[in-house]
C-alpha positions in Angstrom: 9.9 -21.2 -20.3 10.3 -20.3 -23.9 13.8 -20.2 -25.3 15.6 -16.8 -25.3 14.8 -15.5 -28.8 15.6 -18.9 -30.1 19.2 -18.8 -28.8 19.1 -21.7 -26.3 16.6 -23.4 -24.0 16.2 -21.5 -20.8 17.8 -23.3 -17.8 17.8 -21.5 -14.5 20.7 -23.5 -13.4 22.9 -21.5 -15.8 23.0 -18.8 -13.1 22.4 -20.2 -9.6 21.4 -17.3 -7.3 22.5 -19.3 -4.3 26.0 -19.6 -5.7 26.5 -15.8 -6.2 28.5 -13.9 -3.6 26.9 -11.2 -1.4 27.7 -7.8 -2.9 27.9 -6.0 0.4 31.1 -7.9 1.3 32.8 -6.0 -1.6 30.7 -3.1 -2.7 29.2 -0.1 -0.9 26.5 2.1 -2.5 27.5 5.8 -2.7 24.6 7.4 -4.7 21.9 6.8 -7.3 23.0 7.7 -10.8 20.2 6.4 -13.0 17.1 4.3 -13.5 16.6 1.6 -16.0 13.9 -0.9 -17.1 14.6 -3.3 -14.3 15.7 -1.1 -11.5 18.1 1.6 -10.3 21.7 2.2 -11.2 24.1 3.2 -8.4 27.6 4.4 -8.1 29.5 2.0 -5.8 32.9 1.9 -4.2 35.0 -1.2 -3.7 35.7 -1.7 0.0 39.0 -3.4 -0.7 40.7 -1.0 -3.1 38.5 2.1 -3.2 37.8 1.9 -6.9 34.5 3.0 -8.2 32.0 1.1 -10.4 28.4 1.2 -11.4 25.9 -1.4 -10.3 22.5 -2.2 -11.9 20.3 -3.4 -9.1 17.4 -5.6 -10.1 14.8 -6.2 -7.4 12.9 -7.9 -6.1 14.1 -11.0 -7.9 13.9 -14.7 -7.0 14.9 -16.0 -10.5 17.0 -15.0 -13.5 15.0 -14.2 -16.6 16.1 -14.5 -20.2 17.2 -10.9 -20.8 19.4 -10.9 -17.7 20.8 -14.3 -18.7 21.7 -12.9 -22.2 23.3 -9.8 -20.8 25.3 -11.8 -18.3 26.5 -14.3 -20.9 27.6 -11.5 -23.3 29.3 -9.4 -20.6 31.1 -12.3 -19.2 32.5 -13.4 -22.6 32.9 -10.2 -24.5 33.6 -7.3 -22.1 37.3 -7.4 -22.8 37.2 -4.7 -25.5 37.9 -1.0 -24.9 34.6 0.0 -26.5 32.4 -2.5 -24.6 31.6 -1.7 -20.9 33.8 -3.7 -18.5 32.0 -6.3 -16.3 33.1 -6.8 -12.7 30.7 -9.6 -11.8 27.2 -10.6 -10.7 26.1 -10.7 -7.1 23.0 -11.6 -5.1 21.8 -9.9 -2.0 19.3 -11.8 0.1 16.5 -9.7 1.6 13.8 -11.6 3.4 11.5 -8.5 3.5 11.7 -7.0 0.1 12.9 -10.0 -1.9 16.4 -10.7 -3.3 18.5 -8.2 -5.2 20.6 -9.1 -8.2 23.6 -6.8 -8.7 25.3 -6.4 -12.1 28.5 -4.5 -11.4 29.9 -2.7 -14.4 32.5 -0.1 -15.3 31.5 3.4 -14.2 31.0 5.7 -17.2 30.9 9.1 -15.5 30.4 11.0 -18.8 26.9 9.7 -19.2 25.2 8.8 -22.4 25.8 10.5 -25.7 22.1 11.3 -25.8 22.4 13.3 -22.6 25.4 15.1 -24.0 23.6 16.1 -27.1 20.4 17.2 -25.3 22.5 19.2 -22.8 24.2 21.1 -25.6 20.9 21.8 -27.4 19.5 23.4 -24.2 22.2 26.0 -24.6 21.6 26.4 -28.3 24.7 24.4 -29.2 25.3 21.2 -31.1 28.0 18.5 -31.3 30.6 19.3 -33.9 31.3 16.8 -36.6 34.7 15.8 -35.3 33.2 14.8 -31.9 30.3 12.9 -33.7 32.8 11.0 -35.8 34.9 10.1 -32.8 31.8 8.7 -31.0 30.7 6.8 -34.0 34.2 5.4 -34.6 34.3 4.1 -31.0 30.8 2.6 -31.3 31.8 0.9 -34.6 34.8 -0.7 -33.1 32.6 -2.1 -30.3 30.1 -3.4 -32.8 32.9 -4.9 -34.9 34.0 -6.8 -31.7 30.4 -8.1 -31.2 29.9 -9.0 -34.8 33.2 -10.8 -35.0 31.9 -13.0 -32.2 28.5 -13.4 -33.9 26.6 -11.2 -31.5 24.0 -8.7 -32.7 23.4 -5.9 -30.3 19.8 -5.1 -31.6 19.3 -1.9 -29.5 22.0 0.5 -30.7 21.0 4.1 -29.9 22.5 7.1 -28.1 21.3 6.0 -24.7 23.2 2.8 -25.0 26.5 4.5 -25.9 28.2 5.8 -22.7 31.3 8.0 -22.2 34.0 7.9 -19.6 35.7 10.9 -18.2 38.9 9.8 -20.0 37.1 10.0 -23.4 36.2 6.4 -23.7 33.2 5.3 -25.8 31.4 2.3 -24.5 28.6 0.1 -25.8 26.2 -1.0 -23.0 22.9 -2.8 -22.4 23.0 -6.3 -24.0 19.6 -7.5 -22.6 18.1 -8.0 -26.1 21.3 -9.0 -27.9 21.3 -12.2 -29.9 24.0 -14.7 -30.7 24.2 -16.1 -34.2 25.2 -19.8 -34.4 26.8 -21.6 -37.3 23.4 -23.2 -37.9 21.5 -19.9 -37.7 23.2 -16.9 -39.3 20.0 -14.8 -39.3 17.4 -13.8 -36.7 13.7 -13.4 -37.2 12.5 -11.8 -33.9 11.5 -8.1 -33.8 13.2 -6.3 -30.9 14.8 -2.9 -30.4 13.6 0.7 -29.9 11.2 1.8 -32.7 12.9 4.9 -34.1 16.3 3.2 -34.4 15.0 -0.2 -35.8 16.1 -1.3 -39.3 13.4 -2.0 -41.8 14.2 -5.7 -42.0 13.8 -6.0 -38.2 10.4 -4.3 -38.3 9.4 -6.6 -41.2 9.9 -9.6 -38.9 7.0 -8.4 -36.8 4.6 -8.6 -39.8 6.1 -11.4 -41.9 7.6 -14.4 -40.3 9.6 -15.4 -43.4 11.7 -12.3 -43.1 15.1 -12.3 -41.3 18.0 -10.0 -40.6 21.7 -10.2 -39.6 24.3 -8.0 -37.9 23.8 -5.3 -40.6 20.7 -4.1 -38.6 23.2 -2.7 -36.0 24.8 -0.6 -38.8 21.4 0.9 -39.7 20.7 1.7 -36.0 24.1 3.4 -35.7 23.3 5.4 -38.8 20.1 6.6 -37.1 22.2 7.4 -34.0 24.5 9.6 -36.2 21.4 11.6 -37.1 20.4 11.7 -33.4 23.9 13.1 -32.5 23.6 15.8 -35.1 19.9 16.8 -34.6 19.2 15.7 -31.0 16.5 13.3 -32.1 16.2 10.4 -34.5 14.1 10.8 -37.7 10.3 10.5 -37.2 10.6 11.2 -33.5 7.6 13.6 -33.8 5.4 10.5 -34.6 3.9 8.0 -32.3 6.3 5.0 -32.2 3.8 2.6 -33.6 3.2 4.9 -36.6 6.9 5.2 -37.1 7.2 1.4 -37.3 4.9 1.5 -40.4 6.7 4.5 -41.9 10.4 3.3 -41.6 10.2 0.3 -44.0 8.7 2.6 -46.7 
């Protein structure tokens, strides 16, 4: 396989599915709470202590791809910060009929995403006040600072990837397209992210291979998220995403 965004050669032995514990020994699914790119997200309870968590179930799966590998690596090493979602482990459930299931067990953020919060208020003709917006952005900035200090670029900062806990915590989530900067490579040149939130230099990498970017692209994306929190949508959201990609760098 190709290297993960140039980070490291892919090696399936990094996560051996056969070595992972069966999740049903520890976790029990209570209800569905969301759906992502790879599969559903469930609320689960720990059979041993009764604590709740969220699990991202990826199925059917017989191998671990690059994005899962990246998210696992980052969660395992950097999820010890109050503004990064906590990671409780990866499990593998064998199912001979539907294929195996990979479980990523994470901190339960019952408050949902900040995008859901904003859209819910707009439905009632209300908006987030500036004090709440600044509180959310401050928490997200602290999380990004933690990532950047460890040479990680998130690369997909947006309202849907900032979750809230019922205690008022602000958590960065979804590290599937994050990239690690090494001492030999302090810039990236692969175009990833969600169009409306992408920084101009990230978009430029799609068209000109001699362009590169660094952790500052996350700051741009958080700035777009600030507008999203105020207006309910990012700039240019009325355009087709491809057209927006041409408009943003100008």
